[in-house]
C-alpha positions in Angstrom: 143.7 -19.4 -35.7 141.1 -16.8 -34.8 138.5 -19.5 -34.4 140.8 -21.4 -32.0 141.4 -18.2 -30.0 137.6 -17.6 -29.7 137.1 -21.2 -28.6 139.8 -20.9 -26.0 138.4 -17.6 -24.7 134.9 -19.1 -24.6 136.2 -22.2 -22.7 138.0 -20.0 -20.1 135.0 -17.8 -19.7 132.8 -20.9 -19.2 135.2 -22.3 -16.6 135.1 -19.0 -14.7 131.3 -18.8 -14.9 131.0 -22.5 -13.9 133.3 -22.0 -10.9 131.2 -19.0 -9.8 127.9 -20.9 -10.2 129.2 -23.8 -8.1 130.4 -21.5 -5.4 127.1 -19.6 -5.4 125.1 -22.8 -5.3 127.1 -24.1 -2.3 127.1 -27.8 -3.4 129.4 -30.0 -5.5 127.5 -30.0 -8.8 128.8 -32.1 -11.5 131.3 -30.4 -13.9 129.8 -31.7 -17.2 126.4 -30.1 -16.7 128.1 -27.0 -15.3 130.3 -26.6 -18.3 127.5 -27.2 -20.8 125.3 -24.5 -19.1 128.3 -22.1 -18.8 129.0 -22.4 -22.6 125.4 -21.7 -23.3 125.3 -18.7 -20.9 128.6 -17.4 -22.3 127.3 -17.7 -25.9 124.0 -16.0 -25.1 125.4 -13.1 -23.0 126.8 -11.0 -25.8 123.8 -11.0 -28.1 121.4 -10.4 -25.2 123.5 -7.6 -23.9 123.7 -6.0 -27.3 119.9 -6.1 -27.5 119.3 -5.0 -23.9 121.6 -2.0 -23.5 119.8 0.2 -26.0 116.5 -0.8 -24.4 117.8 0.4 -21.0 119.1 3.7 -22.5 122.7 2.7 -22.2 125.1 3.7 -25.0 128.3 1.8 -25.8 131.1 2.7 -23.6 133.5 5.3 -25.0 135.5 7.7 -22.9 134.8 7.7 -19.2 131.7 9.7 -18.2 128.8 9.3 -15.9 127.0 7.5 -18.7 129.9 5.2 -19.1 129.9 4.4 -15.3 126.1 3.6 -15.5 126.9 1.3 -18.4 129.5 -0.6 -16.4 126.9 -1.0 -13.5 124.2 -2.2 -15.9 126.5 -4.7 -17.7 127.8 -6.0 -14.3 124.2 -6.6 -13.1 123.2 -8.1 -16.4 126.2 -10.5 -16.4 125.4 -11.4 -12.7 121.8 -12.2 -13.6 123.0 -14.5 -16.4 125.2 -16.4 -13.9 122.2 -16.5 -11.5 120.0 -18.0 -14.3 122.7 -20.7 -14.6 122.6 -21.2 -10.9 118.8 -21.6 -11.1 119.1 -24.1 -13.9 121.7 -26.1 -12.0 119.4 -26.1 -8.9 116.5 -27.4 -11.0 118.8 -30.1 -12.5 119.9 -31.1 -9.0 116.3 -31.4 -7.9 115.3 -33.6 -10.9 118.5 -35.5 -11.5 121.0 -35.1 -8.6 124.7 -35.3 -9.4 125.9 -38.9 -9.3 122.6 -40.3 -10.5 123.8 -40.5 -14.0 127.3 -41.8 -14.8 130.0 -39.6 -16.4 130.9 -40.1 -20.1 134.0 -42.3 -19.4 132.1 -44.4 -16.9 129.1 -44.6 -19.2 131.2 -46.1 -22.1 133.1 -48.5 -19.8 130.0 -49.8 -18.0 127.7 -50.1 -21.1 128.0 -53.9 -21.4 127.4 -54.4 -17.7 124.4 -52.0 -17.8 123.0 -53.9 -20.8 123.2 -57.2 -18.9 121.7 -55.7 -15.8 118.8 -54.2 -17.9 118.1 -57.6 -19.4 118.1 -59.1 -15.9 115.8 -56.4 -14.7 113.3 -57.1 -17.5 113.5 -60.8 -16.6 112.7 -60.1 -13.0 109.9 -57.7 -13.9 108.3 -60.3 -16.2 108.5 -62.9 -13.4 106.8 -60.5 -10.9 104.1 -59.6 -13.5 103.5 -63.3 -14.3 103.1 -64.1 -10.6 100.9 -61.1 -10.0 103.3 -59.2 -7.8 104.0 -56.2 -10.0 101.5 -54.0 -8.0 103.7 -54.1 -4.9 106.4 -52.0 -6.7 104.0 -49.1 -7.0 104.6 -46.0 -4.7 102.8 -46.4 -1.5 102.1 -50.1 -2.0 101.7 -52.2 1.2 102.2 -55.9 1.9 99.6 -58.5 1.2 99.2 -59.1 5.0 98.2 -62.7 5.8 97.2 -63.5 2.2 98.3 -67.1 1.5 97.9 -66.7 -2.3 100.4 -63.8 -2.2 102.8 -65.8 -0.1 102.7 -68.7 -2.7 103.2 -66.2 -5.5 106.3 -64.8 -3.8 107.7 -68.2 -3.2 107.2 -69.1 -6.9 108.6 -65.8 -8.1 111.8 -66.3 -6.0 112.1 -69.9 -7.3 111.8 -68.6 -10.9 114.5 -66.0 -10.2 117.3 -68.5 -9.7 119.9 -69.4 -7.1 120.3 -66.0 -5.5 116.6 -65.3 -5.1 116.0 -68.8 -3.8 118.6 -68.2 -1.1 117.0 -64.8 -0.4 113.7 -66.6 0.2 115.4 -69.1 2.4 116.9 -66.3 4.4 113.6 -64.5 4.7 112.1 -67.8 6.0 114.4 -67.4 9.0 112.9 -64.0 9.9 109.5 -64.5 11.5 110.0 -61.1 13.1 109.7 -59.5 9.6 107.2 -61.6 7.8 103.8 -63.1 8.7 103.7 -66.8 9.6 102.1 -67.7 6.2 105.0 -66.2 4.3 107.6 -68.0 6.6 105.8 -71.3 6.0 105.8 -70.9 2.2 109.3 -69.7 1.9 110.6 -72.5 4.1 109.7 -74.9 1.3 111.9 -73.2 -1.3 114.6 -75.3 -3.0 116.3 -75.1 -6.3 116.5 -78.1 -8.7 119.6 -77.8 -10.8 121.4 -80.4 -12.9 125.0 -81.3 -11.8 128.0 -79.7 -13.5 129.8 -81.8 -16.1 132.8 -83.8 -14.7 135.3 -81.9 -17.0 134.3 -78.5 -15.5 134.5 -79.9 -11.9 138.0 -81.3 -12.6 139.0 -78.0 -14.1 137.8 -76.1 -11.1 139.7 -78.4 -8.7 142.9 -78.0 -10.7 142.6 -74.2 -10.8 142.0 -74.0 -7.0 144.4 -76.7 -5.7 147.1 -76.6 -8.4 146.8 -80.2 -9.5 144.2 -82.5 -11.1 142.0 -84.7 -9.0 143.9 -87.8 -10.2 147.1 -86.4 -8.7 145.5 -85.2 -5.5 143.4 -88.2 -4.7 143.9 -91.9 -5.1 140.3 -92.1 -6.2 137.8 -89.4 -7.3 134.2 -90.2 -8.3 133.0 -88.0 -11.2 129.4 -88.8 -10.4 128.3 -86.3 -7.7 126.9 -87.5 -4.4 124.6 -84.5 -4.2 124.2 -81.3 -6.3 123.0 -77.9 -5.1 122.6 -74.5 -6.6 126.0 -73.2 -5.5 128.1 -76.4 -5.5 128.1 -80.2 -5.6 129.7 -83.0 -3.6 131.9 -85.8 -4.9 133.3 -88.9 -3.1 137.1 -89.2 -3.0 139.9 -91.0 -1.2 143.1 -89.3 0.1 146.5 -90.7 -0.4 146.5 -91.7 3.3 143.5 -93.9 2.6 140.9 -91.7 4.3 137.5 -91.5 2.7 136.5 -87.9 2.1 133.9 -85.8 0.2 134.9 -82.9 -1.9 132.6 -80.0 -2.2 133.2 -78.1 -5.4 131.7 -74.7 -6.2 130.1 -74.3 -9.6 132.3 -72.2 -11.9 129.7 -69.6 -12.7 128.2 -69.4 -9.2 130.2 -66.4 -7.9 129.6 -64.3 -11.1 125.9 -65.2 -11.1 125.4 -64.4 -7.5 127.5 -61.2 -7.6 125.4 -59.9 -10.5 122.1 -60.8 -8.8 123.2 -59.3 -5.5 123.8 -56.0 -7.2 120.2 -56.2 -8.5 118.9 -57.3 -5.1 120.5 -54.3 -3.4 119.3 -51.9 -6.1 115.7 -53.3 -5.8 116.0 -53.0 -2.0 116.9 -49.3 -2.3 114.0 -48.8 -4.7 111.5 -50.6 -2.5 112.6 -48.7 0.6 112.4 -45.3 -1.2 109.1 -45.9 -3.0 107.0 -48.3 -1.0 105.5 -48.4 2.5 106.3 -52.1 2.9 109.9 -51.5 1.9 110.4 -48.9 4.6 108.6 -51.0 7.3 110.8 -54.0 6.5 114.0 -52.0 6.2 114.8 -53.7 2.9 118.2 -51.9 2.5 119.6 -53.3 5.8 118.0 -56.7 5.0 119.7 -56.8 1.6 123.0 -55.8 3.1 122.8 -58.6 5.7 121.9 -61.1 3.0 124.8 -60.0 0.9 127.3 -60.5 3.7 125.8 -63.9 4.5 125.9 -65.1 0.8 129.5 -63.8 0.4 130.5 -66.0 3.4 128.7 -68.9 1.9 130.6 -68.5 -1.4 133.9 -68.6 0.5 134.5 -72.2 1.6 137.3 -71.1 3.8 134.7 -69.7 6.1 132.8 -73.0 6.2 136.1 -74.7 7.0 136.6 -72.5 10.0 133.0 -73.1 11.0 133.6 -76.8 11.0 136.4 -76.4 13.4 134.6 -74.0 15.7 131.3 -76.1 15.9 132.7 -79.5 16.8 131.1 -80.6 20.0 131.0 -83.7 22.2 129.0 -86.7 21.1 127.6 -85.0 18.0 129.9 -85.7 15.0 131.1 -82.8 12.9 133.1 -83.8 9.8 136.8 -82.8 10.1 138.1 -80.6 7.2 141.3 -81.1 5.4 142.9 -77.7 4.8 145.6 -79.0 2.5 142.9 -80.1 0.0 140.7 -77.1 0.4 140.5 -73.5 -0.9 138.0 -70.7 -1.3 136.0 -72.8 -3.8 136.9 -76.4 -2.9 136.3 -77.9 0.5 137.5 -81.4 1.4 136.2 -83.1 4.6 135.7 -86.5 6.1 133.1 -88.7 4.6 130.3 -89.8 6.9 128.5 -93.1 6.7 124.8 -92.5 7.4 121.5 -91.2 6.2 119.9 -87.7 6.8 117.1 -87.8 9.3 114.7 -86.5 6.7 115.2 -89.8 4.8 115.9 -92.1 7.8 112.4 -93.4 8.7 113.4 -97.0 8.3 116.7 -96.7 10.3 114.9 -94.8 13.1 112.2 -97.4 13.4 114.9 -100.0 14.0 116.2 -98.1 17.1 114.8 -98.6 20.5 113.0 -95.9 22.4 115.9 -95.3 24.8 118.4 -94.8 22.0 116.1 -92.3 20.2 115.6 -90.3 23.4 119.4 -90.3 24.0 120.0 -89.0 20.5 117.4 -86.2 21.0 119.0 -85.2 24.3 122.5 -85.1 22.7 121.2 -83.0 19.7 119.4 -80.4 21.9 122.4 -80.2 24.3 124.7 -79.6 21.3 122.4 -76.8 20.0 122.1 -75.2 23.4 125.8 -75.4 23.9 126.4 -73.6 20.6 123.9 -70.9 21.4 124.7 -70.3 25.1 128.4 -71.3 25.4 130.4 -71.0 22.2 128.3 -68.4 20.5 128.8 -70.0 17.0 125.7 -72.0 16.0 124.4 -74.0 13.0 121.6 -71.7 11.7 119.7 -74.3 9.6 119.3 -77.6 11.5 116.4 -79.1 9.6 116.2 -82.9 9.1 118.3 -82.8 5.9 121.3 -81.3 7.7 121.4 -83.9 10.6 122.7 -87.3 9.7 122.0 -90.6 11.5 125.3 -92.6 11.3 125.6 -96.4 11.2 127.1 -96.5 14.7 123.9 -94.8 16.1 125.4 -91.3 16.5 124.3 -88.0 15.0 126.3 -85.8 12.7 125.8 -82.2 11.5 126.1 -81.2 7.9 126.4 -78.0 5.8 128.1 -75.4 7.9 127.8 -72.7 5.2 124.9 -71.1 7.2 126.3 -70.3 10.7 125.2 -67.6 13.1 127.2 -65.8 15.8 126.1 -64.1 19.0 128.3 -62.3 21.5 128.7 -63.1 25.2 126.2 -60.5 26.4 123.5 -61.7 24.0 124.2 -65.3 25.1 123.7 -64.4 28.7 120.4 -62.6 27.9 119.3 -65.6 25.8 120.1 -68.0 28.7 118.2 -65.8 31.1 115.2 -65.8 28.7 115.2 -69.6 28.5 115.4 -69.9 32.3 112.6 -67.4 32.7 110.4 -69.4 30.3 111.2 -72.5 32.3 110.2 -70.7 35.6 107.1 -69.0 34.0 108.5 -65.7 35.1 107.0 -63.0 32.9 109.0 -60.1 34.5 112.4 -61.9 34.1 111.5 -62.9 30.5 110.6 -59.3 29.6 113.8 -58.0 31.2 115.9 -60.5 29.2 114.0 -59.6 26.0 114.7 -55.9 26.4 118.4 -56.7 26.9 118.5 -59.1 24.0 116.5 -56.9 21.5 116.6 -53.2 20.7 113.8 -51.5 22.7 112.3 -48.2 21.7 112.5 -45.3 24.2 108.7 -45.2 24.7 108.3 -48.9 25.4 105.4 -49.7 27.6 107.2 -52.4 29.6 104.2 -53.3 31.8 102.0 -54.1 28.9 104.8 -56.1 27.2 105.3 -58.0 30.5 101.6 -58.9 30.7 101.6 -60.3 27.1 104.8 -62.2 27.6 103.5 -63.8 30.8 100.4 -64.9 29.0 102.5 -66.3 26.2 104.6 -68.2 28.7 101.6 -69.8 30.2 100.4 -71.0 26.8 103.9 -72.4 26.1 103.7 -74.3 29.4 100.4 -75.7 28.4 101.9 -77.4 25.4 102.3 -74.7 22.7 105.0 -76.0 20.2 108.3 -74.1 20.5 108.2 -72.9 16.9 104.7 -71.5 17.3 105.8 -69.9 20.6 108.7 -68.2 18.8 106.4 -66.8 16.0 103.9 -65.5 18.7 106.8 -64.0 20.7 108.1 -62.2 17.6 104.6 -60.9 16.8 104.4 -59.6 20.4 107.8 -57.8 20.5 107.4 -56.3 17.0 103.9 -55.0 18.0 105.5 -53.2 20.9 108.2 -51.6 18.7 111.2 -53.8 19.6 113.6 -54.4 16.8 115.1 -57.9 16.4 118.8 -58.0 15.2 119.4 -60.4 12.4 121.7 -62.8 14.4 119.2 -63.0 17.3 116.4 -63.8 14.8 118.7 -66.6 13.4 119.3 -68.0 16.9 115.5 -68.2 17.6 115.0 -69.7 14.2 117.7 -72.3 15.0 115.7 -73.3 18.1 112.5 -73.5 16.1 114.0 -75.5 13.3 115.6 -78.0 15.7 112.3 -78.8 17.3 111.0 -80.4 14.1 114.3 -82.4 13.8 113.9 -83.6 17.4 110.4 -84.7 16.7 111.8 -87.0 14.0 114.0 -88.6 16.6 111.3 -88.8 19.3 107.7 -88.0 18.3 106.6 -88.0 22.0 109.4 -85.7 23.1 108.6 -83.3 25.9 110.7 -80.4 24.7 109.9 -78.2 27.7 111.0 -80.8 30.2 114.1 -81.6 28.2 115.1 -77.9 27.9 114.4 -77.5 31.7 116.9 -80.3 32.4 119.7 -79.2 30.0 119.7 -75.4 30.2 120.9 -75.1 33.8 123.8 -77.5 33.0 125.1 -75.0 30.4 124.6 -71.9 32.5 125.6 -73.2 35.9 128.8 -71.2 36.1 127.0 -67.8 35.6 123.4 -68.3 36.5 122.8 -71.2 38.9 123.4 -69.1 42.1 123.1 -70.6 45.6 120.7 -69.4 48.1 117.1 -68.3 48.1 115.2 -68.8 44.8 113.8 -65.3 44.9 117.2 -63.7 45.3 118.6 -66.0 42.6 115.8 -65.0 40.2 116.3 -61.3 41.0 120.1 -61.5 40.3 119.6 -63.5 37.2 117.0 -61.1 35.8 119.5 -58.2 36.2 122.7 -60.0 35.4 123.3 -58.2 32.1 123.0 -54.8 33.8 125.3 -56.0 36.7 127.9 -57.2 34.2 128.0 -53.8 32.5 128.0 -51.9 35.8 131.8 -52.1 36.6 132.7 -50.8 33.2 130.3 -47.9 33.5 131.6 -47.1 37.0 135.2 -47.1 35.8 134.2 -44.7 32.9 132.5 -42.3 35.4 135.6 -42.4 37.7 137.9 -41.6 34.7 135.8 -38.7 33.6 135.6 -37.3 37.1 139.4 -37.5 37.4 139.9 -35.8 34.1 137.2 -33.2 34.9 135.2 -34.0 31.8 132.1 -35.5 33.4 129.0 -34.0 31.9 125.3 -34.7 32.2 123.2 -34.3 29.1 119.7 -33.1 29.8 118.9 -31.5 26.4 116.9 -33.2 23.6 119.6 -32.8 20.9 122.4 -34.7 22.5 123.5 -36.8 19.6 125.8 -35.7 16.8 123.2 -36.7 14.2 120.5 -34.7 16.0 122.8 -31.7 16.2 123.6 -32.0 12.5 119.8 -32.2 11.7 119.1 -29.1 13.8 122.0 -27.1 12.3 120.9 -28.0 8.8 117.3 -27.1 9.6 118.4 -23.7 11.0 120.6 -23.1 7.9 117.6 -23.7 5.6 115.4 -21.4 7.7 118.0 -18.6 7.7 118.4 -18.9 3.9 114.7 -18.8 3.3 114.2 -15.8 5.6 117.0 -13.9 3.9 115.8 -14.8 0.4 112.2 -13.7 1.3 113.4 -10.4 2.9 115.6 -9.6 -0.1 112.8 -10.5 -2.5 110.3 -8.3 -0.7 112.7 -5.4 -0.6 113.7 -5.9 -4.2 110.1 -5.9 -5.4 109.4 -2.8 -3.5 112.4 -0.9 -4.9 111.9 -2.2 -8.4 108.3 -0.9 -8.4 109.3 2.4 -6.8 109.1 5.5 -9.0 111.2 7.6 -6.6 114.9 8.4 -6.8 117.3 9.6 -9.5 117.7 8.2 -13.0 120.7 5.9 -13.5 120.0 5.9 -17.3 117.2 7.6 -19.2 115.2 4.3 -19.0 116.4 3.0 -15.6 116.0 4.5 -12.1 118.6 3.9 -9.4 115.9 2.4 -7.1 115.0 -0.1 -9.8 118.7 -1.0 -10.2 118.9 -1.6 -6.4 115.7 -3.7 -6.5 117.0 -5.9 -9.3 120.3 -6.3 -7.3 118.3 -7.4 -4.2 116.2 -9.8 -6.4 119.4 -11.2 -7.7 120.5 -12.0 -4.1 117.1 -13.4 -3.3 117.2 -15.7 -6.4 120.6 -17.1 -5.6 119.7 -17.7 -1.9 116.5 -19.4 -2.9 118.4 -21.7 -5.3 120.7 -22.6 -2.4 117.8 -23.4 -0.2 116.1 -25.5 -2.9 119.2 -27.6 -3.4 119.6 -28.1 0.4 116.0 -29.3 0.6 116.5 -31.9 -2.2 119.9 -32.9 -0.8 118.4 -33.7 2.6 115.8 -35.9 0.9 118.4 -38.2 -0.7 119.0 -41.5 1.2 
C-alpha cells in the first residue's frame, strides 16, 4: 500500500513538473517524453538535494528561523534548476527528433504491419535505384544529371522496374518539359508496362461486386478473353440486352491497394528529396507528387472518366458513349468502336486518298483546339494509340482517364498566344505568356520579349511545334516564370497531337492549318472589327480588360465602406507579417537570454554582498536565478529556431 502511495505521489509530481516544463518551453511537446523525463527528474531531485544542501551550508529545516528561510530559497532554486534541466533536455529532443516524427505507442503497435510492408517496399526501391546507378542522387546536396542521356535512360528503366505507379509517374513527368530537360522527356515518353491479363474468374468477381450481378446476367454476351490489358485495368467485349455492342473496362482487383501504397511512398520520397537535395527543391517535388496523386486518384475512379466522355464529345470526332447503368467506380461500359488505332493503321491510311487524310487532320486539330479554347476540358494524351481510325473513315478518341482542365481566363490567354504566334507578334505573345503563367516580380519583360520574338521567327521558318514548345518552356523557365501543371498539360497536348497529325498527313503544314482554324474558335471574343493594329492591341490586353470591371467594382465598394487602403510597405502579406513577428520574437528572446546570462555570470562571480548561508552569498544566489531565466529563455529560442526549419 505504501508503495502504491509513493507511485501515485511520484506520478502526480511528474505531471506537475511536465506541465511546468511544457509551459516554460512554450511549444506542444509530446507527453510521453515529457512524463519520462519528469519521472527521472522527480526521482533524482531528492537524493541530489540531500547531497547538495550540506555542501551549500544549509541545515535541514526545523523551526522557522533565518536559516530555515535560506533553506527554503535554496531548495526552491534547486528544484527550479531541475525543472530547467528537463526543459533543456526537451529542447534538445525537439531539435533532434521533433514531436510527431515518431508515432505514439498505440499508433506504433497498430501501424507495425503497414510499416513493415512499407519498409520492404523502400528496400526494393533503393535496390532498384542502386542497380540503375541512381542512388547518388539521394545524397544531400545532389543535383540533377543535366542533359545526360545515360542518366535519363537509367531513370526510365528504374521507373519501369518500380511497377505501375512509378510507370505512370514517369508518363506524367514526360508531359512536363518545363521541369525536365528534353532528353528526359524523350526517354520517359517511351515508358509502358507489360503486365499479363487478370484471370477471367477475378474479372467476373469484380463486375459482380461492383454492379451487383454476374456478367452473364448483365450482358447477353461477355468475352472472357480481354481485348486489351493495361497496368490498371483491362477491356472486354460484351453485348447489352438491347443488342448494342460495348466494351467493358474492368479495374484490376489489386490496383487501388497497390497504387495507394506506392503513392504513400512517392509522397514520402518527394518530401525527402525536397528537404535533402538541391534538385528536389528546384523541381518542387512535394507539389509535383501531390498533383500526381490527385491525377492518379481520378484515373482510378472510372466515374470521372465517364463524366469526361460526356464532356469531351465534339462534332465529327467520335467519342464512345458511356452506359452509366452498367458502370461504377471500377467498371466502365461504353460503346464498342470498329476501327484501328492510328499507331497501327498504316495499311488503312495508305488506302485513303489525300483529300480524306487532310480532312481527318483538319477535324482532329479543330477538335483539340475546341477542347482547349472553348470547352476547357481536353484530352491530355492524344498519341497515335489513343486516336482510332474507324471503318467509315471517321476518327474516334480513346482513353479519357487522362483529361486536363483550364479555366476561361487561361483559355483566353492561350488563344491570344496562338494568335500572336500566327501574327509573329513577340510583344503580344509575351503579354499572353505572362497572363498564362506565373511571372516573378523581377521579370525582365523586354529580354523575355526579345527571346520569344526570336523563337516565333524560328517557328515560322518550319520549327516543329513540339520542338517549339520545348524551346518555349526553356525560355520561360530561364526567366523565372512558373508553369502551372494544367497549362503544361495543355501545351503537351498540342505537342502530342502534332505527331498524330503527321500520321494522317505527313506533309501537313501545321502552322497554316492552325492559322486557319484558330480564328474560327475565337471569333466571338478575339476577331474584332477595324484596324489590325487596334485589334492586336485590344487582343494583347484582353485578359486585363476582362478583369478591369471586377477590380473597379471592388474599389468602389471599398470607397463606399471607407475601407480603401493603399499598401506601400514591404511586409503587406499575412505570411510576411508572421515571418517578421516570429523573427522579432526570436531576437527578443535571444537578447533577453544573453542579458540575463551576462548579469547572472557577473553576480555569480561577485564576492560582494551578505551571506545567505555560510557557503552561499546572496549575490551568487541572484546570479544563479538570472542564469536560470537565461537558460529557459535560451531553450525557448532554440525550439523556435528548429520549429521554423520544419517544412
